[in-house]
DRENPA-114792 format. One record per residue: x, y, z of N, C-alpha, C in turn. Coordinates in steps of 0.2 Angstrom, whole numbers, plus 5000, padded with zeros to 4 digits. Example, Ala and Ser with C-alpha at 12.3 -4.5 7.8 and 13.67 -1.06 7.14 Angstrom:
# DRENPA-114792
506649725039506249785039506649845039/506449895035506849955036506450005039/
//
This chain:
# DRENPA-114792
525651064953526151094960525451144961/525551154967525051214972525251284968/524751324969525051384966525251414968/525951474968526251514976526251524982/525251564980525251574987525151504993/524751454991524551404992525251364995/525951364991526451334991526951364999/526851424997527151475003526951445013/526451425012525851415017526251355020/526251365026526351295031525951245029/526251185033525951125031525151105032/525051155038524551155041523951185038/524251255035523951295033523651275024/524051215023523951225016523351165014/523151125021522951045022522251095021/522151145027521451185028521351215020/521751255014521551275008521351205005/521651175005521351105000520851075002/520451095010519851055012519351125009/519551185010519051225008518751225000/519551214996519451174989518751134988/519051064991518551004993517651044995/517751044998517051085000516651134995/517051164993516751194987516251164981/516651094981516451064976515851024977/515850994985515250954990514450974986/514151044989513651054988513351034979/513551034975513451004969513550964967/513850894970513650824970513250774974/512650824981512350794983511650844982/510950804982510350834981510350884988/509850944984509550964991509250954996/508850955000508450935004508050995006/507350975008506751035008506851065014/506651135016506751145022506251125027/506651125031506251085040506151015039/506550975033506650895032507150885034/507550805036507950775037508050715031/508550725029508850695022509450655025/509350585023509750525024510050485018/510750445017511150455010510750375008/510850335012510950265012510250235018/509750205017509550215010509350295009/508950305001508950385002508150395004/508150415009507650445013507650525015/507150555015506650605017506350625023/506250635027506050635033505950705036/504950715035504850765032504050785041/504050725045503550715049503550785054/502750805055502750835062503050905061/502950945055503151035053502651035052/501951025051501251065050501251095043/501651045038501551065030500751055030/500451105026499951095022499751075016/500451065011500451045008501050965007/501150955004501950895002502450964998/503050965004503651025001503750994995/504151054994504151064986504951034985/505351014979505950994979506150914983/505750894983506050804986506450784979/506850764984507650714979507050664975/507250684969506850634963506850554965/507650544967507750474969507750454976/507450484981507250464988506850384989/507050354991506550284989506050274996/506150325003505850315008505450395010/504850425009504850475012504250465016/504350525022504050515028503750565029/502950595028502650645028502150645034/502050605037501650585043501350625049/500950655052500750685056500850765055/501050765049500750865047499950885044/499750925041499350945039499050955031/499350915027499350905021498550885020/498250935015497750925014497450905005/497850915002497850864996498550814990/498350784987499050754985498950784977/499450774973499350804967499650754963/499450744957500050704951500850744951/501350684949501950734949502250754954/502050744960502450744967502850724971/502650634969503150604970503750554965/504250554965504750514960504450424961/504950404955504550334953505250304958/505550304961505950274967505850284974/505050284973504850284979504550224981/504550184987504550134989504250134997/504250175000503950185005503650245004/503050265006502650325007502150305014/502350355019502050375024501750435024/500950445024500750505022500050515029/500050465033499450435040499650515043/498750525048498750575050498950645049/498550675042498550715041497750745037/497650805036497050825033496850805026/497250765024497150735016496250735014/495950785010495450775008495350765002/495750774997495750744988496650704987/496550674981496850634978496650614971/497050684967497250684963497450644959/496750604951497050564946497550554944/497950494947498650474942499250484947/499050504954499450524959500150494959/499650414963500050364962500350334955/500150334950500350314944500850284942/501450334940501950304939502450314946/502150244950502650234957502950164956/503050154952503150074949503650024955/504150064959504450054966504150014969/503450064973503150074980502650024980/502949994986502849934991502549944996/502350005000502050025006501750095006/501050095006500850165005500150155012/500550225016499950235023499550295022/499050305019498450345020498150355028/498150315031497750315038497650365042/497050355044496950435051497050475046/496750495040496450565036495850555037/495450585039494650585041494250645039/494650645033494450705028494250655021/494750605020494750555014494150505014/493650545012492850505012492750465007/493250485000493050474996493450444988/493750374986494150394982493950364978/494350374972494150374965494350304963/493950264957494050194957494750194952/494950224952495950214949496450234953/496350254961496850294964497350244965/497450184963498150144966498150104959/498050104954498050064947498850094948/499250024945499750024943500450014950/499950024955500449994959500649924960/500949884955500949794953501349784961/501849824964502349814968502049824975/501549854977501349864983501149794987/501449784993501149754999501049765001/500849835007500549855011500049915009/499449925010498849965009498450005016/498550045018498350095024497950135024/497350105025496850155024496250185030/496350165035496350165042495850225045/495350235046495250275048495050335046/494850345038494750385034493950415033/493450385036492850385035492450375030/492950325027492650295019491850265021/491350265015490850245019490750195013/490950185008491050125003491750144998/491650074994492250074993492150074985/492250094979492150064972492250024969/491849984965492149904964492749934956/493349904960493849894953494449944960/494349944966494949994966495549954968/495349894970496049864970496349804964/496049824959496049784952496949794950/497049724948497849734948498449734955/498249754960498649744965498949664969/499249644963499249574964499849554970/500249584971500649604976500349594984/499749644984499749654990499649624995/499749615003499549565007499249575014/499549635015499049675019498849745017/498049735019497649795018497349805024/497349865026496949905031496449945032/495949915031495049955030494849955037/494949965043494749965050494550055051/494150035056493650115058493550145053/493350135047492950165042492350185045/491850195041491150195040490750165036/491250085035491050055026490350005031/489850025023489249995026489249945024/489349915017489349855014489749855010/490149795009490749755002490349714999/490349754992490049704986490449644981/490149604981490849534977491149584975/491549504975492349524970492849594972/492449624978492849684977493749654979/493649614981494349634980494949544978/494249514972494549484969495349464966/495549534963496249524960496749544966/496649494974497249514977497349434979/497449414976497849314976498449314980/498749374983499249374989499249394996/498449414993498549445001498349405009/498549425014498649365017498249405025/498549465026497849495032497349555028/496949535030496249575027495949615035/495949675035495649725043494949745041/494649725044493849785041493549775049/493749765055493449785060493349855061/492649885065492549945066492249975059/491949935057491549965051490749955054/490449985049489449955049489449945044/489449885041489449825038488749765039/488249775037487849735040487749655039/487849635032488049575026488549565023/488849495024489249465020488749435013/489049435009488749405003489049354998/488949314996489449254994489649274990/489949314988490649324983490949364985/491049394992491149454995491949454995/492049364997492949364999493149324992/492649324988492949284983493849294979/494149244977494849264975495249274980/495249244986495749284991495949204993/496449154991496649104993497249084996/497449154997498049145001497849205008/497349195010496849255016497349205023/497449245029497749195032497249225040/497049315039496849325045496249375041/495749355044495149415042494649405047/494949505051494349535054493849565054/493549525057492649575054492449605061/492549615067492349615075492149695073/491649695078491349785079491349815073/490849775069490249805065489449785067/489049785062488349755062488049715058/488549655058488349605056487749575057/487349575054486649525054486549445049/487049445045486849395040487449375038/487749295037488049265032488049235028/488049245021487849205017488349135017/488049085018488049015018488748985016/489049015010489649025006489949085004/490049105010490349195009491049185012/491249115014491949095016492049045013/491849035006492348985001492849024997/493248964997493948954995494549024999/494149015003494849055009494948975011/495448935010495648885012496448875016/496648925019497148965022496848995028/496349015028496149055034496249025041/496749055045496649045051496749075054/496449125056495949175060495449205058/494849225061494249235059493949265066/493949335066493749365072492949395068/492249365073491649385070491349415078/491449425082491449455086491149515089/490749545092490349615094490049635087/489749585085489049615079488349585081/488149575075487149575078486949495076/487549445075487349385073486849355078/486249345077486149265079486149195078/486349205071486549115070486849135063/486949075066487449075056487348995051/486649015047486348975042486748955038/486648895037487148835032487948815033/488048845041488748825044489048845036/489348905037489848925033490448945036/490448905042491348895045491348835041/491048795037491448705034491848735030/491748795028492348795022492948815024/493048825029493848855033494248795034/494548745033494648695036495548705039/495748755036496348805040496148825046/495548835051495548895054495648865059/496148925065496248885071496048925078/495848995073495649045081495049075078/494249085083493749095083493749145087/493349195085492749215090492349245089/491749205093491349235094490549275097/491049295102490649335108490449385106/490249425110489749475111489249485105/488749415102488349415098487849405098/487049415099486349405103486349315100/486849275101486649205097485949175099/485549175098484749115096484849055101/484949015105485048945104484548905103/483948915099483548875098483748815091/483248795087483448745080483748805076/484048855076484448905072485048875073/485448855081485948855082486348795081/485748745080486248665076486748675073/486848725066487448715061487948725066/487848765069488548775073488848745077/488348735082488448675087488748615086/488448615078488748525074489448535073/489548585070490348625068490848615073/490648625080491048635084491148575086/490848525086490748455088491248425084/491548435079491748405073492548415071/492548485075493248525073493448525082/494148555081494448585086494948675086/494448695084494748775086494648795089/495048835092495248865097494648935098/494348935103493748995101493548995106/493349075106492949115113492349085114/492149085118491349055122490949085118/490349075116489849065114489149085117/489149125122488449125126487849155123/487449105124486649125121486249195124/486049195121485549265122484649245122/484549195121483749175118483949115120/483449065118482849065120483149095131/482349105136482549145140483049095144/482849035144482948985149483648945146/484148955141484648965139485049045139/484749075141485149135142485749115146/486449155144486849135149487249075145/487249015143487248935141487748955137/488448935137488748915129488448905125/488448895119488248865112488648805113/489348795114489648735110489548695115/489048695121489048635128488248625127/487948655121487048615123487348535122/486848505122486548445121486248395115/486248345113485948335105485248325107/485148305115484448315114484148355115/484548455116484248515115483948505108/484148495104483848465095483448455094/482948405098482548345098482048375093/481748435095481148435093481248465085/481648495085481948525077481848465070/481648525067481448455059482048465055/481948395052482648375050483048455045/483648445044483848515038483748505033/483948555027483748535022484448465020/484148455014484848415010485048425004/484948495002485448514998486148544999/486148535003486848575005487348505003/487348435003487848395000487848404994/487248404990487348434982487848484980/487548554984487948604984488848584987/488848564990489648534991489848504984/489448444984489648404978489948464971/489548514970489448564963490048584962/490248634970491048664973491448614968/491448564974491948504972492148484964/491548484960491548484953492048564950/491748614953491948674951492748664952/493148644958493648654960494348614955/493748544953494248474951494348524945/493948564941493948594935494348654933/494748674938495348714938494848794944/494148804941493848864945494048904943/494748954940495149014942495349024945/495548944950495848984955496648994954/497149004959497849024956498049014963/498648944961499148924967499448964969/499748954977500149014979500748984981/501248994982501948954982502149004985/502748994995503049004997502649045004/502849085005502749135014502549185012/502349245016502349295013502849325013/503149365011503749405012503749465005/504149485002504249534996503949474990/503349504989503149514981503549504974/503449484971503649484966503149534960/502549534962502349584956501849544951/501949454954501649424949500949374954/500449364951499849334958500149264957/499949254966500049174965501049164967/501649204966502249194966502549244972/502649214978502849254983503549214987/504349214985504649174989504649204996/505049135002504949135007505549195008/505049225012505449285017505349295021/505549345028505349365034504949435031/504249425037503749495035504449535035/504149595035504449685036504549675042/504949725044505149765050504549785056/504149825050503349845054502849805055/502849755054502349705057502749695064/502849705070503049695075502649625078/502949585081502649525083502149485080/502249495074501649455069501049485070/500949525074500349595071500449665070/499949685063500049735061500049795068/500249865063500049915068499249925068/498749965073498249975073497849895073/497949845077497749805076497149785082/496949745085496749715091496849745098/497449765098497949795102497649865104/497249905101497349965100497649995094/497750075096498050105093498850115096/499450085090499850085091500450135086/500550185089501350195088501550165085/501750185075502150135074502950165076/503650115075504250155080504250215072/504550265074504550325069505150305066/505050325061505550345055506050405057/506850395057507450425056507250505057/507150535064507150615060507450655067/507550715066508050735072507550755079/507150735079506550745085506550665087/506750635083506650545089507350525090/507750495085508250455089508950455085/508750485082508950505077509350475071/509850475066509850415064509950345066/510050305063510250245062510950235061/511050175063511950165062512350185053/511550145050511850115042511250195039/511350235039511050305038511250365044/511450395038511950475038511450515036/511550575040510850625037511750635031/511350685025511850715019512150765024/512050805025512250865029513150825033/513050775036513450745040513750705035/513750675028514150635025514050655017/514450725014514550745008514950685005/514750714998514750674993515150694990/515950684987516450704984516250714975/516350754971516150744966516750724962/516450684956516950614954517650684951/517150734948517850774945518450804951/518250804957518450824961519350774963/519250704960519550654960520350654958/520150674954521150694950521450734953/520950794954521350844960521650814964/521250784966521450784975522350724973/522350694968522950644968523450684965/523150744963524050784962523950844970/523750834972523950894976524050854984/523750794986523950754990524750744990/525050724987525850704988526050774988/525850844989526350914987526250934993/525850904998525550915005526250905012/
//
């Protein structure tokens, strides 16, 4: 029964009194939201972007699955800041210059980490991303990275999208990506890489798209693309390539789209391997304009005639032996990992991906910051953008009743 003071109230007054009791219980049942941030219940989300934060705000709900902290002035990341439930973490467009060891070590659920557009993040420790076994997308574009330590991607078996474009990378060492058996998209354009070595792309059997344009490439090893049997898109335009010795493109049986323009192609005897490759393939290609010799300047290399190479010496005969050696390695296993399914939600094991549609943030099959230039991704829900989606309600508008209050309501409601 209601206390006498409430029983004597009219029915409307009794209801108001009851609601006050309910509201008094609510704050203890919902996690606090950091000041200047907006929080959502389902999925648990904290949106703190564009608030001029110089550090990650304190008091992040430990159960938050999505953390949006982009477009602030955060300078450093420290261990223990983010909870183990975090699945999506956006930190792009900040002033991050240092990441304390262990910052991401205890985030077993993390699937997307965006550290892009942090121009002061020039150095990464070798173990920065160790332990992120479920990570599917890693964004490190526009960070002024001059090099990447060996082993930095070790153990990232679920990674499918790696964005390294528009940094200052000078070289890529052998086996840098060797653990990324499920990687499908690798973006390296807009760096300063001068050469591709024999083992630079070793361990990438699932790679579908490789963007290397707008670098300073002058040399590609004849076996640089070995093992990329699923590659369909290769961009090498806007480099300093005069020739591709040894026909490295012969190792790409699935190639569909190729761009080689804006290179100083030498259309003399050095062009014969590439010209011969074009004659036996049906790859969709950009024009390949000759830069030399003078009498062939502007001619498309693909349109040269067999008699243009009559004066050229015979090619080396060792390529066939190398092909046989590689085939023997492949027949013996060669350490290759079979990949089943299509890119989707990773299981954290190399070579096993279930068929699933790509995440919604890869619109039209092209990731953000791809060839179409810098494109702002759809903003996360915030008070400054489009408001909460239909399936997300701010915590302030959707209080949760404490479980201990439900028996009280069951006793009180019949007396109203």
